[in-house]
matplotlib code that plots the C-alpha trace (Angstrom):
import matplotlib.pyplot as plt

x = [11.5, 13.9, 12.7, 14.6, 12.4, 13.6, 12.0, 12.7, 10.1, 11.0, 11.5, 14.9, 16.4, 15.7, 12.1, 10.5, 7.2, 8.4, 7.1, 6.0, 3.4, 6.3, 7.9, 4.6, 4.0, 7.5, 6.9, 3.5, 5.0, 7.8, 5.2, 3.5, 6.7, 9.1, 12.7, 12.9, 15.8, 15.1, 17.2, 16.3, 17.3, 18.5, 18.9, 21.4, 20.9, 19.1, 15.5, 14.6, 12.9, 16.3, 18.2, 15.7, 16.1, 19.8, 23.3, 22.9, 19.7, 21.0, 24.2, 22.2, 19.9, 22.9, 24.5, 21.3, 21.1, 24.7, 24.3, 21.9, 23.7, 24.0, 22.7, 20.0, 17.6, 14.1, 11.6, 13.7, 14.1, 17.6, 17.6, 20.4, 20.4, 22.0, 23.0, 22.5, 22.5, 20.1, 18.9, 15.8, 12.6, 10.2, 12.0, 14.0, 12.1, 11.4, 15.2, 15.9, 15.9, 18.9, 20.8, 20.1, 20.9, 24.6, 24.6, 21.7, 23.6, 26.6, 24.5, 22.6, 25.9, 27.2, 24.0, 24.0, 26.8, 24.9, 21.3, 20.5, 17.2, 14.6, 12.8, 12.7, 9.7, 10.0, 7.8, 6.8, 7.8, 9.9, 12.5, 12.7, 11.2, 13.0, 16.3, 15.8, 14.9, 18.1, 20.4, 18.8, 16.5, 16.6, 15.4, 11.7, 10.3, 7.1, 6.2, 3.8, 1.9, 0.7, -0.7, 2.2, 3.3, 0.0, -1.5, 1.5, 4.7, 3.3, 0.8, 3.3, 5.5, 6.5, 9.6, 7.4, 5.1, 8.0, 9.7, 6.6, 5.5, 8.9, 9.0, 5.4, 5.8, 9.0, 7.4, 6.1, 3.4, 2.1, 0.5, -2.0, -3.4, -6.9, -9.0, -8.7, -5.0, -5.0, -6.9, -4.5, -1.5, -2.9, -3.3, 0.4, 1.7, 1.1, 0.2, -0.7, -2.2, -3.4, -5.0, -3.4, -4.7, -2.5, -3.9, -4.1, -3.9, -7.3, -7.2, -8.7, -11.1, -12.7, -11.2, -13.5, -13.9, -16.3, -19.1, -19.3, -19.9, -23.1, -25.4, -28.6, -29.2, -28.8, -28.9, -25.9, -25.1, -25.4, -22.0, -22.1, -21.5, -19.8, -16.9, -15.8, -16.1, -12.9, -12.2, -8.8, -6.8, -3.6, -1.5, 1.2, 0.3, 0.0, -2.8, -4.4, -5.2, -7.7, -7.1, -8.3, -11.8, -12.0, -11.0, -13.7, -16.3, -15.2, -15.9, -19.4, -20.1, -18.9, -22.3, -23.9, -20.8, -19.1, -16.6, -15.8, -12.0, -9.8, -6.6, -4.1, -1.4, 1.4, 3.8, 4.6, 4.7, 1.0, 1.6, 2.0, -0.7, -3.1, -2.2, -2.8, -6.2, -7.3, -6.5, -8.4, -11.4, -11.5, -11.0, -7.3, -8.2, -10.0, -7.2, -4.3, -1.4, 0.4, 3.1, 4.6, 4.3, 5.6, 3.2, 2.0, 1.5, -0.4, -2.7, -3.3, -4.3, -6.5, -8.3, -9.3, -11.0, -14.7, -14.5, -11.7, -12.1, -9.9, -11.6, -8.5, -8.1, -6.1, -6.3, -5.2, -6.0, -5.5, -4.0, -4.9, -8.7, -8.4, -6.1, -8.7, -11.6, -9.9, -10.6, -14.2, -13.7, -16.0, -14.4, -15.3, -13.6, -14.1, -16.6, -15.0, -11.5, -10.2, -9.3, -12.3, -14.7, -13.2, -13.2, -16.9, -17.7, -16.1, -18.4, -19.7, -17.8, -16.9, -19.1, -18.3, -18.8, -18.1, -14.7, -14.2, -17.8, -17.3, -21.0, -21.6, -18.7, -20.0, -23.5, -22.0, -20.0, -23.0, -25.3, -23.0, -22.2, -25.9, -26.8, -24.4, -26.3, -25.7, -22.1, -21.7, -23.2, -21.0, -17.9, -18.9, -19.3, -15.9, -14.2, -15.8, -14.9, -11.2, -11.2, -12.7, -10.9, -7.9, -5.6, -1.8, -2.1, -4.3, -2.0, 1.0, -0.8, -1.9, 1.5, 3.1, 0.6, 1.6, 5.3, 4.4, 2.5, 5.6, 8.0, 5.7]
y = [-14.3, -12.9, -12.2, -11.2, -9.3, -9.3, -6.9, -5.3, -2.6, -0.5, 3.2, 4.7, 8.1, 8.6, 7.4, 7.4, 6.2, 3.0, -0.1, 1.9, -0.8, -3.3, -0.9, -0.4, -4.1, -4.6, -1.9, -3.4, -6.9, -5.4, -3.7, -7.1, -8.6, -9.7, -8.6, -7.4, -6.6, -5.6, -6.4, -4.4, -5.7, -2.4, -2.5, 0.1, -0.1, 3.1, 2.4, 2.2, 5.6, 7.2, 5.3, 6.6, 10.1, 10.1, 9.7, 12.6, 11.3, 7.8, 9.0, 11.1, 8.1, 5.8, 8.4, 8.7, 4.9, 4.6, 7.3, 5.1, 4.1, 0.4, 0.7, 2.9, 2.9, 3.7, 4.4, 2.3, -0.6, -1.6, -1.7, -3.1, -2.2, -4.9, -3.5, -5.8, -5.5, -7.1, -6.8, -4.8, -5.4, -5.9, -8.8, -10.3, -9.7, -13.4, -13.9, -11.0, -13.5, -15.3, -12.0, -10.9, -14.3, -14.0, -10.4, -11.6, -14.7, -12.6, -10.1, -12.9, -14.5, -11.3, -10.7, -14.2, -13.2, -10.4, -11.3, -15.0, -14.8, -17.6, -17.2, -15.1, -13.1, -12.2, -9.6, -10.9, -14.2, -12.4, -11.4, -11.6, -15.0, -16.6, -15.1, -16.4, -19.9, -20.0, -19.2, -20.5, -23.3, -24.7, -21.5, -21.3, -19.0, -16.8, -15.1, -12.2, -11.8, -8.3, -8.8, -8.3, -11.9, -13.4, -10.6, -9.7, -11.8, -15.3, -14.7, -12.8, -15.7, -19.3, -18.0, -15.9, -18.8, -21.0, -18.4, -17.5, -21.1, -22.2, -19.4, -19.9, -23.7, -23.4, -21.3, -22.8, -20.1, -17.6, -14.4, -12.8, -9.3, -10.4, -13.5, -12.9, -12.8, -15.9, -17.9, -16.9, -17.7, -21.2, -21.5, -20.8, -23.3, -22.0, -24.9, -23.0, -19.5, -17.1, -13.7, -10.8, -7.4, -4.4, -1.4, 2.2, 4.2, 5.4, 8.9, 9.2, 11.9, 12.2, 15.2, 18.1, 17.0, 18.8, 16.3, 17.1, 20.8, 20.3, 17.4, 18.7, 17.9, 21.0, 21.6, 20.4, 23.9, 25.6, 27.3, 27.1, 23.3, 23.1, 25.2, 22.6, 19.5, 17.9, 14.5, 12.8, 9.9, 8.7, 6.3, 5.8, 7.4, 4.3, 3.4, 0.7, 3.2, 4.8, 8.5, 9.2, 7.9, 10.4, 13.2, 12.1, 12.0, 15.4, 16.7, 15.2, 16.8, 20.3, 21.8, 20.2, 20.8, 23.8, 24.2, 20.5, 20.0, 16.9, 16.4, 13.8, 12.7, 10.6, 10.5, 8.2, 7.7, 8.9, 12.3, 14.1, 12.2, 13.0, 16.7, 16.7, 14.9, 17.5, 20.2, 18.5, 17.9, 21.5, 20.7, 21.6, 24.5, 22.2, 19.6, 19.8, 17.4, 17.5, 14.9, 12.4, 13.3, 11.8, 9.1, 11.0, 14.2, 12.2, 10.6, 13.9, 15.8, 12.9, 12.9, 16.5, 15.9, 15.1, 11.8, 9.3, 8.1, 5.4, 3.2, 1.1, -2.3, -5.3, -3.9, -6.7, -4.7, -0.9, 0.6, 4.0, 3.3, 2.3, 5.3, 7.7, 5.7, 5.7, 9.4, 9.1, 9.9, 7.7, 5.9, 4.7, 1.6, -0.8, -3.8, -7.2, -6.2, -8.3, -5.4, -3.1, -6.0, -7.3, -3.9, -3.5, -6.9, -6.0, -3.1, 0.2, 3.2, 2.3, 2.3, 0.2, 0.9, -1.2, -0.9, 1.8, 2.9, 6.7, 7.5, 5.2, 6.7, 10.2, 9.2, 7.7, 10.9, 13.1, 11.0, 11.4, 15.1, 16.0, 14.0, 15.2, 13.3, 10.0, 11.0, 11.7, 8.4, 6.6, 8.3, 7.2, 3.6, 3.9, 4.8, 1.9, -0.5, 0.3, 0.4, -3.1, -4.8, -2.9, -1.4, -1.8, -3.1, -5.9, -6.5, -6.8, -9.2, -11.4, -11.5, -12.4, -15.2, -16.4, -16.5, -18.5, -21.0, -21.5, -21.9, -24.3]
z = [20.0, 17.5, 14.0, 10.9, 8.5, 4.9, 2.3, -1.0, -0.3, 2.7, 3.5, 2.8, 2.7, -1.0, -0.7, 2.8, 1.5, -0.3, 1.6, 4.6, 5.3, 5.9, 8.4, 10.2, 10.4, 11.8, 14.4, 15.3, 15.9, 17.9, 20.1, 20.4, 22.0, 19.2, 18.9, 15.3, 12.9, 9.3, 6.3, 3.1, -0.3, -1.7, -5.5, -6.6, -10.4, -11.7, -12.7, -16.4, -16.2, -15.2, -17.8, -20.5, -19.3, -20.2, -18.6, -16.3, -14.7, -14.5, -12.8, -10.3, -9.6, -9.0, -6.7, -4.7, -4.3, -3.2, -0.6, 1.4, 4.6, 5.2, 8.7, 10.2, 13.1, 12.1, 14.9, 17.2, 14.7, 13.5, 9.7, 7.5, 3.8, 1.6, -1.8, -4.8, -8.6, -11.0, -14.6, -15.6, -13.7, -16.6, -18.1, -15.2, -12.0, -11.3, -11.1, -8.7, -5.8, -7.3, -7.8, -4.2, -2.6, -2.1, -0.6, 1.6, 2.7, 3.7, 5.6, 7.5, 8.5, 9.9, 11.8, 13.3, 15.6, 17.3, 16.5, 16.7, 15.0, 15.4, 12.1, 8.9, 7.8, 4.1, 2.6, -0.9, -2.4, -5.0, -4.5, -0.7, -0.1, -3.0, -1.9, 1.7, 0.3, -1.7, 1.2, 4.4, 3.6, 7.2, 8.9, 9.6, 7.0, 7.0, 3.7, 3.4, 0.2, -0.5, -3.9, -6.4, -6.3, -7.2, -9.3, -11.5, -11.0, -11.1, -13.9, -16.1, -17.1, -16.4, -14.6, -12.4, -11.6, -10.7, -8.5, -6.6, -6.2, -4.9, -2.3, -1.1, -1.1, 0.9, 3.6, 6.9, 6.8, 4.3, 5.5, 3.1, 3.3, 2.3, 1.7, -2.1, -1.8, 0.4, -2.3, -5.0, -2.7, -2.2, -6.0, -6.4, -3.9, -0.3, 1.9, 5.1, 4.7, 7.4, 6.7, 8.5, 7.6, 7.5, 9.4, 10.5, 13.6, 14.8, 16.2, 19.7, 18.5, 15.1, 13.3, 12.3, 8.7, 6.3, 6.7, 10.4, 9.7, 7.7, 8.4, 6.9, 3.2, 1.0, -2.8, -4.6, -6.0, -2.6, -2.2, 1.6, 1.3, -2.1, -0.9, 1.6, -0.6, -1.6, -3.0, -2.3, -3.6, -1.9, -4.0, -6.5, -9.8, -12.0, -14.4, -12.3, -9.5, -12.0, -11.0, -14.6, -13.7, -10.9, -13.2, -15.6, -12.8, -11.7, -15.2, -15.1, -11.8, -12.7, -13.0, -9.9, -7.8, -9.3, -6.5, -6.0, -5.7, -6.2, -4.2, -5.6, -3.2, -4.6, -7.5, -10.4, -14.2, -14.7, -13.2, -16.6, -18.4, -15.5, -15.7, -19.4, -19.0, -16.4, -18.8, -21.6, -19.4, -18.3, -14.6, -14.1, -11.9, -9.5, -9.3, -7.0, -7.4, -4.1, -5.1, -2.7, 1.0, 4.2, 5.2, 8.3, 6.2, 3.5, 6.1, 7.9, 4.6, 3.4, 6.7, 6.3, 3.0, 2.4, 0.6, -0.2, -3.8, -5.3, -7.9, -8.5, -10.0, -8.8, -5.3, -2.9, 0.2, 0.2, 3.4, 2.0, 2.4, 6.0, 6.8, 5.6, 7.1, 10.5, 10.9, 9.8, 6.1, 4.0, 1.0, -2.5, -4.0, -6.8, -6.6, -7.1, -5.8, -2.9, -0.6, -0.9, -0.9, 2.4, 4.0, 3.0, 4.4, 7.8, 8.2, 6.8, 5.6, 2.1, -1.0, -4.0, -7.7, -10.8, -12.4, -15.0, -14.7, -14.6, -14.6, -11.6, -9.8, -10.4, -9.2, -6.0, -5.3, -6.1, -3.9, -0.9, -1.4, -1.7, 1.5, 4.2, 6.9, 5.1, 4.5, 8.2, 9.1, 6.7, 8.2, 11.7, 10.4, 8.6, 11.9, 13.7, 10.9, 11.2, 15.0, 15.2, 12.3, 10.8, 13.5, 13.5, 17.0, 15.8, 12.9, 15.2, 17.6, 14.7, 13.2, 16.5, 16.9, 13.4, 14.5, 17.5, 15.3, 13.2, 16.1, 17.8]

ax = plt.figure().add_subplot(projection="3d")
ax.plot(x, y, z, "-o")
ax.set_aspect("equal")
plt.show()
């Protein structure tokens, strides 16, 4: 079975974190038995942030984009980067599939000679699924929906609704990362939907995390336990991830947990506002903003923390939760969000709080930090939940089965 994976979001030299979940799924399905070649829709127009920063920043961004080789091998997978241009994302994102269609068509024709693929797997309806639909309608098409299509693109405009609906309706099978995402995909035109969760690698042995070193309840202000307590969030620094709520909770907990630290891993437009908020709340000395790290480094650092906290909104799944949980780090997510709710339904290891309820978030953190035995048990449950439901091996096998269904 030969599979052509097409994705806008995929790691590249300038950004090794972008779309790493698509790369991991491609690796997993290759291990399950498929022969995989990846095509990346590589937009070479500088982002709006670079354009706003001035000609120098825009030129540097463009040069960085152009330095991306058109062919690479990543972890054994051949990857072809297809440059395309398009107008700004905010106003014209639903049309990006049309802008990428011709370069994609030429790339697919060139690949046909050496890689006679049996089906195409597009990550996201827009722009990848829409571009594939425009250039190769007769080819069996699988579209993965990771949340953006049905949470942002389709609801944002009539053009977005049409683009997403055409791509999902034209797919033989749609893969959704959660039941909530699947329901929304059906609403926007998908006729056959299967849930395939993304995953994490479960370490053979649980790391020596802080909650393993103290399992007897102690007072919250006991320095022997407070010194090792560290909250962590891994994610792009955007408003919907609600890092600000964690900062506010940290401020509420300053007296009960005077040495509690907060590690933020990731980068994005909210970096400076979050730094200013930490200063205003008087907790800047307890917050470390590590920036964007290599995925393996990010996971390793998160797995050494006491508690993973990400009370985000519009969270279709949340690979970051299961990556932390795989090593026995308990997590806190938001009630009512598709991903955290589904992870919680699968097993223990994640606590849910209401969205934007800072006091409830602080109470949940406090309750776990002052009861190390419960925190330890929750970590054990977290590890089992991921092992039984959310591994990359399972993801690869389920994806391969989906391909077989389409080809049958």
